[in-house]
NUKOL-163872 format. One record per residue (C-alpha): residue in one letter; x, y, z negated. Coordinates in steps of 0.2 Angstrom, whole numbers, plus 2048, in hexadecimal, padded with zeros to 3 digits. Layout:
<atoms>
a, X, Y, Z $
...
</atoms>
This chain:
<atoms>
m, 3FD, CDE, AA1 $
s, 406, CE6, A93 $
s, 418, CE5, A8E $
g, 411, CDC, A7F $
d, 408, CD0, A89 $
n, 418, CCE, A94 $
a, 421, CC9, A84 $
v, 415, CBC, A7F $
e, 416, CB4, A90 $
r, 429, CB4, A91 $
g, 42C, CAD, A7F $
g, 41C, CAB, A75 $
l, 424, CB6, A68 $
l, 415, CC0, A63 $
r, 404, CBB, A5E $
r, 3F4, CC1, A69 $
v, 3E2, CBC, A69 $
m, 3DD, CAA, A6E $
r, 3D1, CAC, A7D $
g, 3CC, CA1, A8A $
r, 3D8, C9E, A97 $
d, 3D1, CA2, AA9 $
p, 3CB, C91, AB2 $
g, 3CF, C98, AC3 $
e, 3E1, C9F, ABE $
e, 3ED, C9E, ACC $
h, 3FD, C93, ACC $
r, 3F8, C8D, ABA $
a, 407, C81, AB7 $
s, 40C, C76, AA8 $
t, 416, C7F, A9C $
p, 427, C7D, A94 $
l, 41D, C79, A84 $
e, 412, C6D, A8B $
l, 420, C64, A92 $
l, 42A, C63, A83 $
f, 41A, C5D, A7A $
d, 419, C4E, A87 $
l, 429, C48, A84 $
t, 424, C44, A73 $
f, 41A, C37, A7A $
v, 428, C30, A83 $
v, 42D, C28, A72 $
a, 41B, C22, A6F $
v, 418, C1B, A7F $
s, 42A, C11, A7F $
q, 426, C0B, A6D $
a, 416, C04, A72 $
a, 41B, BFB, A82 $
a, 42A, BF4, A79 $
q, 41E, BED, A6C $
l, 413, BE5, A7A $
h, 423, BDE, A83 $
h, 427, BD5, A71 $
a, 416, BCE, A6F $
l, 416, BC8, A80 $
a, 427, BC1, A81 $
e, 422, BB7, A71 $
g, 413, BB1, A7A $
h, 406, BBA, A6E $
v, 3FC, BC2, A7D $
a, 3EC, BC5, A76 $
s, 3F0, BCE, A67 $
g, 3FD, BD7, A70 $
l, 3F2, BDE, A7C $
l, 3E5, BE4, A6F $
g, 3F2, BEC, A66 $
y, 3F9, BF5, A75 $
a, 3E7, BFA, A7A $
a, 3E4, C01, A69 $
v, 3F6, C0A, A67 $
f, 3F4, C12, A77 $
f, 3E4, C18, A75 $
a, 3ED, C22, A66 $
i, 3FA, C28, A70 $
w, 3EF, C2E, A80 $
w, 3E2, C35, A75 $
a, 3ED, C41, A6C $
w, 3F5, C46, A7B $
m, 3E5, C49, A84 $
n, 3DF, C53, A75 $
f, 3ED, C5E, A77 $
s, 3ED, C62, A89 $
w, 3DB, C65, A8A $
f, 3DB, C73, A7E $
a, 3EA, C7A, A85 $
s, 3E4, C7C, A96 $
a, 3D6, C86, A8D $
y, 3DD, C8E, A7F $
d, 3F0, C90, A81 $
t, 3F6, CA1, A7B $
d, 409, C9B, A7A $
d, 40B, CA6, A6B $
v, 414, CA3, A59 $
p, 406, C99, A51 $
y, 400, C90, A62 $
r, 413, C8A, A61 $
l, 415, C86, A50 $
l, 405, C7C, A4F $
t, 40A, C72, A5F $
l, 41B, C6E, A57 $
l, 40F, C68, A47 $
q, 407, C5D, A54 $
m, 417, C57, A5C $
g, 41D, C51, A4A $
g, 40C, C48, A48 $
v, 410, C40, A59 $
l, 421, C38, A53 $
v, 418, C33, A43 $
l, 40D, C28, A4F $
a, 41A, C22, A57 $
a, 423, C1D, A49 $
g, 413, C11, A44 $
v, 412, C09, A54 $
r, 41A, BF9, A4E $
a, 410, BF7, A40 $
a, 400, BFC, A49 $
f, 403, BED, A54 $
d, 402, BE3, A44 $
g, 3F1, BEB, A3F $
d, 3F7, BF8, A33 $
f, 3F3, C08, A3A $
t, 3F7, C13, A2A $
l, 406, C1B, A31 $
v, 3FD, C1F, A42 $
v, 3EF, C26, A38 $
a, 3FB, C31, A30 $
g, 402, C38, A41 $
y, 3F1, C3C, A46 $
v, 3EC, C46, A36 $
v, 3FB, C51, A38 $
m, 3F5, C53, A4B $
r, 3E5, C56, A47 $
l, 3E7, C63, A38 $
a, 3EF, C6C, A47 $
m, 3E2, C69, A54 $
i, 3D5, C6F, A47 $
s, 3DE, C7E, A44 $
q, 3E0, C82, A56 $
w, 3CC, C7F, A59 $
l, 3C8, C8A, A4B $
r, 3D4, C97, A51 $
a, 3CB, C97, A62 $
a, 3BB, C97, A5A $
i, 3BE, CA7, A50 $
e, 3C7, CB1, A5D $
h, 3BE, CAB, A6D $
p, 3AB, CAF, A68 $
e, 3A4, CA9, A79 $
g, 3AC, C97, A77 $
r, 3A8, C97, A64 $
p, 39A, C89, A65 $
g, 3A4, C7C, A6E $
a, 3B5, C81, A64 $
l, 3AB, C7E, A52 $
r, 3A4, C6E, A5A $
y, 3B5, C67, A5F $
a, 3BD, C6C, A4D $
a, 3AF, C63, A44 $
g, 3AE, C54, A4F $
i, 3C1, C51, A4F $
a, 3C0, C54, A3A $
v, 3B2, C47, A38 $
v, 3B9, C3A, A44 $
q, 3CB, C3C, A3D $
a, 3C3, C3B, A2A $
a, 3BA, C2A, A30 $
w, 3CB, C25, A38 $
v, 3D2, C27, A26 $
a, 3C5, C1D, A1E $
r, 3C8, C10, A29 $
l, 3D7, C0C, A22 $
w, 3CE, C05, A12 $
a, 3C1, BFB, A1C $
p, 3C2, BE7, A1B $
g, 3CC, BDF, A29 $
v, 3BE, BD7, A2F $
w, 3B6, BE7, A33 $
a, 3C6, BEE, A3B $
p, 3C2, BEA, A4E $
a, 3AF, BF1, A4D $
t, 3B4, C01, A44 $
f, 3C2, C04, A51 $
v, 3B7, C02, A5F $
v, 3AB, C0E, A56 $
l, 3B6, C1A, A53 $
v, 3BE, C1A, A64 $
a, 3AC, C1D, A6B $
a, 3AA, C2C, A5E $
e, 3BB, C34, A65 $
l, 3B5, C33, A77 $
a, 3A3, C3A, A73 $
v, 3AB, C4B, A69 $
p, 3B0, C53, A79 $
a, 3A0, C4F, A83 $
w, 396, C55, A75 $
a, 3A0, C65, A73 $
e, 3A0, C69, A84 $
f, 38D, C65, A89 $
r, 385, C6A, A77 $
g, 391, C78, A73 $
s, 399, C83, A81 $
a, 3A5, C7D, A8F $
t, 3B6, C82, A8B $
s, 3C2, C89, A9A $
w, 3CC, C7B, A9F $
h, 3D4, C7F, AAF $
p, 3D2, C70, ABC $
g, 3E3, C72, AC4 $
h, 3EB, C73, AB4 $
i, 3E4, C62, AAD $
a, 3E8, C5A, ABE $
e, 3F9, C5D, ABD $
r, 3FB, C59, AAA $
y, 3F5, C48, AAE $
s, 402, C47, ABB $
c, 410, C4D, AB1 $
f, 40A, C3E, AA3 $
t, 408, C33, AB3 $
i, 41D, C36, AB6 $
i, 421, C35, AA3 $
v, 418, C21, AA3 $
l, 420, C1E, AB5 $
g, 431, C24, AAD $
e, 42E, C18, A9F $
v, 42A, C0A, AAA $
i, 43D, C0D, AB4 $
l, 446, C10, AA4 $
a, 440, BFF, A9C $
s, 442, BF4, AAD $
l, 453, BFB, AAD $
v, 457, BF6, A9B $
a, 450, BE5, A9F $
v, 45A, BE4, AAF $
q, 46A, BE9, AA6 $
s, 467, BDB, A98 $
a, 464, BCD, AA4 $
v, 474, BD2, AAD $
t, 47E, BD2, A9D $
g, 478, BC2, A98 $
h, 478, BB8, AA8 $
g, 47E, BC3, AB6 $
l, 477, BC9, AC4 $
s, 46A, BBD, ACD $
e, 45E, BBC, ADB $
p, 44E, BBC, AD1 $
v, 456, BCC, AC5 $
v, 45A, BD4, AD6 $
l, 447, BD0, ADD $
i, 43F, BD6, ACE $
a, 448, BE5, ACD $
v, 444, BEA, ADF $
g, 433, BE4, ADD $
g, 430, BEF, ACD $
l, 438, C00, AD7 $
l, 42C, BFB, AE6 $
l, 41E, BFB, AD9 $
v, 421, C0B, ACF $
f, 425, C14, AE0 $
a, 415, C0F, AE8 $
l, 40A, C12, AD9 $
w, 411, C23, AD8 $
w, 40E, C26, AEB $
i, 3FC, C1F, AE9 $
y, 3FA, C2D, ADB $
f, 402, C3C, AE1 $
t, 3FB, C3C, AF3 $
g, 3EE, C48, AF9 $
s, 3E8, C58, AEF $
d, 3E6, C5B, ADC $
a, 3D7, C52, AD4 $
a, 3C6, C5C, AD8 $
l, 3C0, C5D, AC6 $
t, 3B0, C66, ACD $
s, 3A5, C62, ABC $
l, 3A8, C5D, AAB $
r, 3A2, C4C, AAD $
t, 3AC, C48, ABB $
a, 3BB, C50, AB1 $
l, 3B6, C45, AA2 $
v, 3B5, C35, AAD $
w, 3C6, C3A, AB4 $
g, 3CD, C3F, AA6 $
y, 3C9, C2F, A9C $
g, 3CC, C22, AAA $
h, 3DE, C27, AA8 $
y, 3DF, C1D, A98 $
g, 3DE, C0F, AA3 $
v, 3EA, C15, AAF $
f, 3F7, C1B, AA3 $
a, 3F6, C0B, A99 $
a, 3F8, C00, AA8 $
l, 406, C0A, AAF $
a, 40E, C07, A9F $
a, 40D, BF6, A9E $
i, 413, BF3, AAF $
g, 425, BF6, AA7 $
v, 420, BEA, A9A $
g, 41B, BDD, AA7 $
l, 42C, BDE, AB1 $
e, 435, BDB, AA0 $
t, 42B, BCD, A9D $
a, 42F, BC7, AAD $
l, 442, BC8, AAC $
d, 441, BBF, A9C $
a, 438, BB1, AA4 $
t, 447, BB0, AB1 $
e, 454, BB0, AA1 $
h, 447, BA2, A97 $
h, 444, BAE, A8A $
a, 432, BB0, A8B $
h, 426, BA4, A82 $
l, 41B, BA5, A92 $
s, 41A, B9B, AA3 $
v, 420, BA4, AB2 $
q, 40D, BA7, AB7 $
a, 409, BAF, AA8 $
a, 419, BB9, AA8 $
a, 413, BBE, ABB $
l, 403, BC2, AB5 $
t, 409, BCF, AA6 $
a, 411, BD9, AB7 $
a, 402, BD5, AC2 $
v, 3F3, BDA, AB7 $
p, 3F9, BEC, AB3 $
v, 3FD, BF0, AC5 $
v, 3EB, BE9, ACA $
i, 3E3, BF5, ABB $
a, 3ED, C03, AC2 $
l, 3E9, C00, AD4 $
v, 3D6, BFE, AD0 $
l, 3D4, C0D, AC5 $
l, 3DE, C19, AD1 $
g, 3D3, C14, ADF $
v, 3C4, C17, AD5 $
l, 3C9, C29, ACD $
h, 3D2, C2F, ADF $
r, 3C1, C2A, AE9 $
m, 3B7, C33, ADB $
t, 3C1, C43, ADD $
g, 3C7, C41, AEE $
t, 3D9, C41, AEC $
g, 3E6, C34, AED $
a, 3EC, C28, AFA $
v, 3DB, C1D, AFB $
g, 3D5, C1C, B0B $
h, 3CA, C0E, B07 $
g, 3C3, C04, AF7 $
l, 3C5, BF3, B00 $
l, 3D8, BF6, B04 $
v, 3DA, BF9, AF2 $
a, 3D1, BEA, AEE $
a, 3DA, BE0, AFA $
g, 3EB, BE6, AF2 $
a, 3E5, BE2, AE1 $
l, 3E0, BD0, AE6 $
a, 3F2, BCC, AEF $
v, 3FA, BD1, AE0 $
l, 3F0, BC5, AD4 $
a, 3F3, BB7, AE1 $
l, 405, BBA, AE0 $
a, 405, BBA, ACE $
f, 3FC, BA9, ACE $
a, 408, BA2, ADD $
a, 417, BA6, AD1 $
p, 41A, B95, ACC $
a, 41D, B90, ADF $
l, 425, B9F, AE5 $
g, 430, BA4, AD5 $
i, 42C, BB3, ACA $
g, 43A, BBC, AD4 $
p, 432, BBC, AE5 $
a, 421, BBE, ADE $
v, 426, BCF, AD6 $
l, 42E, BD5, AE6 $
g, 41E, BCF, AEF $
m, 412, BDA, AE3 $
g, 41E, BE9, AE6 $
l, 41C, BE6, AF9 $
t, 40A, BE3, AF7 $
v, 406, BF3, AEF $
a, 412, BFD, AFC $
a, 407, BF5, B09 $
t, 3F7, BFA, B01 $
l, 3FF, C0B, AFF $
t, 403, C0C, B13 $
a, 3F2, C06, B18 $
n, 3EA, C12, B0E $
l, 3F4, C1F, B12 $
a, 3EF, C1C, B24 $
v, 3DF, C1C, B22 $
y, 3DE, C2C, B16 $
r, 3E8, C36, B25 $
h, 3DC, C30, B31 $
r, 3CD, C36, B28 $
r, 3D7, C46, B26 $
r, 3D9, C48, B38 $
m, 3C8, C44, B3C $
s, 3C0, C50, B30 $
</atoms>
């Protein structure tokens, strides 16, 4: 490696030719720039969670969930697009860093539009996407010019992103009655672009270990949001009415949920993304994982609201706002970890039993009380983890 290359590696101060990264590169880890980029999504995720909490507390469950699903898709898809490109073409030079800065600005514009998006106005979210997509298209065009081997795929990415983004802009003028249908169609188009570019063009040189680590980093960010949201809610409850038994039980149960789900996610080796098909299923499946994990914090906040009689929901409904995202996270993690041979998922039936027990506790909340119900959910997920770990380790000893 030349001294010029060393300067680029250390500080990103020079320009160098954008080549595909080696997918077998050893010790490939998230860069400081990628971690800084992730921090902009802390704002976006917290805004989406806050708006969902507001909707649930007001009793607007259906509209709140639909708004959350739509906004979280926008957040997750922006992060995913950058992460997979960076895994294949991270040059860390001046043009790359400046275009990443532009994308970070677009994320913050998107975050600023989250509240309006929950009311059906996606203007600011689309504006943020236009900023991010201009940067992303520029990155792909640069890759096409400077990396001839990957040119077919890079050009397909650039073209697909541009066409779909133009459709999102056009959707702003679509009649309201067409809004749900056009949203679903364009989401499908977004998901189709990577598959089209990779299968029909040329496969990009994404790094399996790096991709697995990037998803792990985002999981930590989402779990951090859950802890922060829960802490703020506990502080508010204590300030308003003092420390009570339900508040303590919900706080303890919430901490158990976060820790047990973290343990389930991070037990075992990195995901074995041995094929593009597996990688796409694993990558796309994390939309549900991330959205569910972030919603757990919202559920805990709503449960605390119910103890203070601030939520326009029944005790059972409030308990379900915590239980349902836990169940979704458990089931999806079970499927994804079984598919890739990772994680603390010893047997699918153990995961299913844990999920059913969590739902049963939510339905029993009127009789048990919401505090004991949430604590029971935490203990149930911890027990599910323990049982799966026992099976997982037994199989490793036998293999």
